[in-house]
C-alpha positions in Angstrom: -2.3 25.2 20.4 -4.2 22.4 18.3 -3.7 19.0 18.3 -2.1 18.1 14.6 -4.5 15.3 12.9 -2.5 12.2 11.8 -2.1 11.6 8.0 -1.3 8.3 6.6 -1.7 7.1 2.7 -1.7 3.5 1.8 -1.6 2.0 -1.4 -1.7 -1.1 -2.5 -4.4 -2.8 -4.9 -4.9 -5.2 -8.0 -5.6 -7.7 -6.2 -7.7 -8.7 -3.0 -4.2 -9.8 -1.6 -3.1 -6.3 -1.3 -6.6 -4.2 -0.9 -8.2 -6.2 2.2 -5.0 -6.1 3.9 -4.6 -2.5 3.7 -8.1 -1.6 4.3 -7.6 -3.6 7.9 -4.6 -1.8 8.5 -6.5 1.5 8.0 -9.4 -0.1 10.0 -7.2 -0.5 12.8 -5.5 3.0 12.6 -9.0 4.8 12.5 -9.8 2.5 16.2 -6.5 3.6 17.7 -6.9 7.5 16.2 -10.5 8.5 15.4 -9.4 11.6 14.1 -6.8 10.2 11.5 -7.1 11.6 8.2 -6.8 8.2 6.1 -6.3 8.4 2.4 -5.8 5.5 -0.2 -3.9 5.5 -3.5 -4.7 2.8 -6.1 -4.2 2.0 -9.8 -6.7 3.2 -12.2 -8.8 1.1 -13.4 -8.4 -1.7 -11.1 -10.4 -3.4 -8.1 -9.3 -1.0 -5.5 -11.2 1.8 -6.9 -14.7 0.1 -6.2 -13.6 -2.1 -3.1 -12.0 1.0 -0.5 -14.6 3.8 -1.3 -17.2 0.6 0.0 -14.9 0.4 3.2 -15.5 4.1 3.8 -12.1 5.3 2.7 -11.3 8.2 -0.1 -8.8 7.2 -3.2 -7.1 8.3 -6.3 -5.7 6.6 -8.8 -2.5 7.0 -10.9 -2.1 5.8 -14.5 0.0 2.9 -13.6 0.5 -0.8 -14.5 2.5 -4.3 -14.3 4.7 -5.1 -17.2 4.0 -8.2 -18.7 6.3 -10.9 -19.8 6.8 -10.1 -23.5 6.7 -7.5 -25.6 3.5 -6.1 -25.6 1.7 -2.3 -26.6 1.3 -2.1 -22.6 4.6 -2.6 -22.0 6.1 0.3 -24.2 3.7 2.8 -22.5 5.1 1.6 -19.1 7.6 4.1 -18.8 5.4 6.8 -19.9 2.9 5.8 -17.1 5.4 5.3 -14.3 6.6 9.1 -15.4 3.3 9.9 -15.0 2.4 8.0 -11.9 5.6 9.6 -10.1 4.5 13.1 -10.7 1.0 12.6 -9.3 2.3 10.5 -6.5 4.4 13.7 -5.6 1.5 16.1 -5.9 -0.6 14.0 -3.8 2.2 13.9 -1.1 2.5 17.8 -1.6 -0.8 18.2 -1.0 -2.1 15.4 1.8 1.2 15.9 4.1 1.2 12.4 5.4 3.2 11.6 8.3 3.5 7.8 7.1 3.2 5.8 4.0 2.2 2.2 3.9 2.7 0.3 1.1 0.8 -3.4 0.9 1.7 -4.6 -2.8 0.6 -3.8 -5.9 1.3 -1.7 -9.1 0.1 2.0 -7.4 2.5 1.4 -4.3 5.4 1.4 -6.4 5.8 5.3 -7.4 3.7 6.3 -4.4 6.4 5.0 -1.7 9.3 5.6 -3.8 8.7 9.3 -4.0 7.5 9.5 0.1 10.8 8.1 0.6 12.6 10.5 -1.2 11.1 13.2 0.5 12.1 11.5 3.9 8.5 10.8 4.8 8.2 7.4 6.8 7.6 4.6 4.5 7.0 0.9 5.4 5.4 -1.7 3.2 3.6 -4.9 4.6 4.4 -8.5 2.7 2.0 -10.9 3.2 2.9 -13.6 1.0 5.9 -16.2 1.8 7.1 -15.0 -1.8 7.7 -11.3 -2.1 5.5 -9.7 -4.6 7.7 -7.7 -7.0 6.8 -4.2 -6.1 7.8 -5.0 -2.3 11.3 -6.2 -3.7 11.7 -3.1 -5.6 10.6 -0.8 -2.6 12.8 -3.0 -0.3 16.1 -0.4 -0.5 14.2 2.6 0.1 11.2 1.9 2.7 11.7 2.7 6.5 10.4 -0.9 7.6 9.2 -3.8 6.0 6.6 -5.8 8.3 6.4 -9.7 6.9 3.9 -12.5 7.8 6.2 -15.4 7.8 10.0 -16.4 9.3 13.0 -16.4 6.6 11.7 -12.9 4.8 15.5 -12.3 4.8 16.3 -13.5 1.9 14.5 -11.0 -0.3 14.6 -8.2 2.2 17.2 -6.6 4.2 17.2 -8.5 8.0 17.9 -4.8 9.3 14.0 -3.6 8.0 12.2 -6.5 9.1 9.6 -6.9 11.8 8.0 -10.3 11.5 3.6 -9.1 12.4 1.6 -11.9 10.7 -1.0 -10.5 8.6 -3.7 -8.1 8.9 -7.6 -9.5 9.1 -10.5 -7.4 8.4 -12.9 -7.1 11.8 -16.1 -8.5 9.8 -14.0 -11.5 9.1 -13.1 -12.0 12.7 -16.6 -11.4 13.5 -17.5 -14.7 11.4 -14.9 -17.3 13.1 -17.7 -19.4 14.4 -20.6 -19.0 12.3 -19.7 -21.5 9.4 -22.1 -20.3 7.2 -21.2 -16.9 7.2 
């Protein structure tokens, strides 16, 4: 009998505050399970499409963006982008068959984690901030677990889903702790 490979999909982006924690978690999974198949899903044209491959992981983009606070053409396109991203998320999940999907915030994690939760795939989000982001708040009702860095996050999320775990930090940052110049 062959050993089943662990398949994990990460999604988060738009800013380094979403991307780098996802990479740190992926690196830790890889350290614990070297044969793990790790993939990322991000938003087309955003920072993650460059940063994630530089970290050594494949990434696929969704046609998704945030909602502007005023009436714009971008906002009028949002429903179309959302439907397109939900469809592509379904295709990715069907093809990759992940055992878990992890979101760290940002536009792309919304459609992917929504579809993963609807398919019964275990899901978790990691909220790095003391004030929860819009996408993570939107996902809170459907994900299985919510990992947070700070106490008191039950004001944003269901208390029974919370796990206070701190913020993930990349190993290369830890290695520079004693070297002020680095």
